[in-house]
C-alpha positions in Angstrom: 35.0 7.3 -0.2 33.2 10.4 1.0 30.6 9.7 -2.0 29.4 6.0 -0.6 29.0 8.2 2.8 26.9 10.3 1.2 25.0 7.8 -1.0 23.9 5.9 2.8 23.7 8.7 4.6 21.3 9.8 1.9 19.3 6.1 1.3 18.7 6.4 5.4 17.3 9.0 4.8 15.1 7.9 2.4 14.5 5.0 4.5 13.2 6.4 7.7 9.3 5.5 8.0 8.0 9.7 8.9 4.2 8.9 7.1 1.2 7.0 7.1 2.4 5.7 3.6 5.9 5.1 4.8 4.5 2.8 7.6 1.8 0.7 5.4 4.8 0.1 3.0 6.9 -1.3 6.1 4.1 -3.3 7.2 3.9 -4.9 3.6 7.8 -5.1 3.9 8.1 -7.0 7.6 4.8 -9.2 6.9 6.5 -10.3 3.6 9.9 -11.6 6.0 7.2 -12.8 8.1 5.2 -14.9 5.7 8.6 -16.1 4.1 9.6 -17.5 8.0 5.9 -19.4 8.1 6.0 -21.1 4.6 6.0 -24.3 4.2 8.9 -26.1 2.2 8.2 -26.2 -2.0 6.3 -23.3 -2.1 8.6 -21.4 -4.7 6.5 -19.9 -6.7 5.1 -17.6 -3.3 8.9 -17.2 -2.2 9.6 -15.3 -5.6 6.7 -13.3 -5.3 7.0 -12.1 -1.9 10.6 -11.3 -2.8 9.7 -9.0 -5.6 7.1 -7.4 -3.0 9.6 -6.5 -0.6 12.0 -5.5 -3.9 9.2 -3.2 -4.7 9.0 -1.9 -1.4 12.7 -0.8 -1.2 12.1 0.5 -4.8 9.0 2.7 -3.4 10.7 4.1 -0.6 14.0 5.1 -2.4 12.6 6.2 -5.7 9.2 6.2 -6.8 7.0 7.5 -3.5 8.5 10.9 -4.6 8.0 10.9 -7.7 4.3 10.5 -7.6 4.1 13.0 -4.8 6.0 15.6 -6.6 4.8 15.0 -10.4 1.2 14.0 -9.6 0.1 12.6 -13.2 2.6 11.7 -15.5 4.4 9.4 -17.9 6.8 9.3 -14.8 4.6 8.7 -12.3 2.7 5.7 -14.1 5.8 3.5 -12.8 5.0 4.6 -9.3 1.7 3.9 -9.5 2.7 0.3 -11.1 5.3 -0.4 -8.4 2.2 0.5 -5.9 0.2 -1.9 -7.7 2.9 -4.7 -7.5 3.0 -3.8 -3.7 -1.3 -5.1 -3.2 -0.9 -7.6 -6.3 2.1 -9.8 -5.3 0.8 -11.0 -1.8 -2.2 -11.0 -3.4 -1.7 -13.6 -5.5 0.9 -15.6 -3.2 -2.3 -16.5 -0.7 -3.4 -18.5 -3.3 -0.3 -20.0 -4.2 0.6 -21.1 -0.9 0.5 -24.7 -0.9 1.0 -27.6 1.6 4.2 -29.2 2.5 5.6 -31.0 5.7 3.7 -28.6 7.7 0.0 -26.9 7.1 -0.2 -23.3 5.4 -2.7 -21.3 7.8 -0.7 -19.1 9.4 1.0 -18.3 6.1 -1.6 -17.7 4.6 -3.4 -15.4 7.0 -0.5 -13.5 7.8 -0.3 -13.3 3.5 -3.7 -12.0 3.5 -2.7 -9.4 6.0 0.3 -8.3 4.5 -2.1 -8.2 1.7 -4.2 -6.0 3.0 -1.6 -3.1 4.3 -0.4 -3.4 0.3 -4.2 -2.7 -0.6 -4.7 0.2 1.8 -1.7 1.7 0.0 -2.9 1.2 -3.7 -6.0 2.7 -2.2 -4.3 5.7 -0.5 -1.7 5.9 -4.0 -5.4 6.1 -5.8 -6.7 8.9 -3.6 -3.6 11.1 -4.4 -3.9 10.7 -8.0 -8.0 11.3 -8.2 -8.0 14.0 -5.0 -4.4 15.3 -3.9 -5.9 17.6 -1.6 -7.2 15.0 0.8 -4.6 12.3 0.8 -1.6 14.0 0.3 -1.1 14.6 3.9 -1.0 11.2 4.7 2.2 10.8 2.2 3.7 14.2 3.7 3.1 14.3 7.7 5.8 13.5 9.7 5.4 12.1 13.0 
């Protein structure tokens, strides 16, 4: 029972937003939830892509962000970069896959564009971290 409480405490510590990068990941996660609420019925592909985006956000906060920051350019960091690309690409694909159902898809498309924009900014920060570590590293480590 003590191990479970330790694991949950560590997960809670890792999930707490304490940098600009974390805020962008949370914006993408919450945006995905809002897009799911606004989606017209019958958009299964869009739903699956948004669920994958939310999964990538959780995986990024728990595992891959620290790998990318601590190891820099390495084979382990390639997985982290793929997760960051997915956080941007999946909402961007979702924008084009939203179709009209019983209600108009306009609000869902606009919210998905905003979500994709947050994911794109996060991907640019990741690319900047790999290109010029000193310039972007404070955005991943700065505590509020």
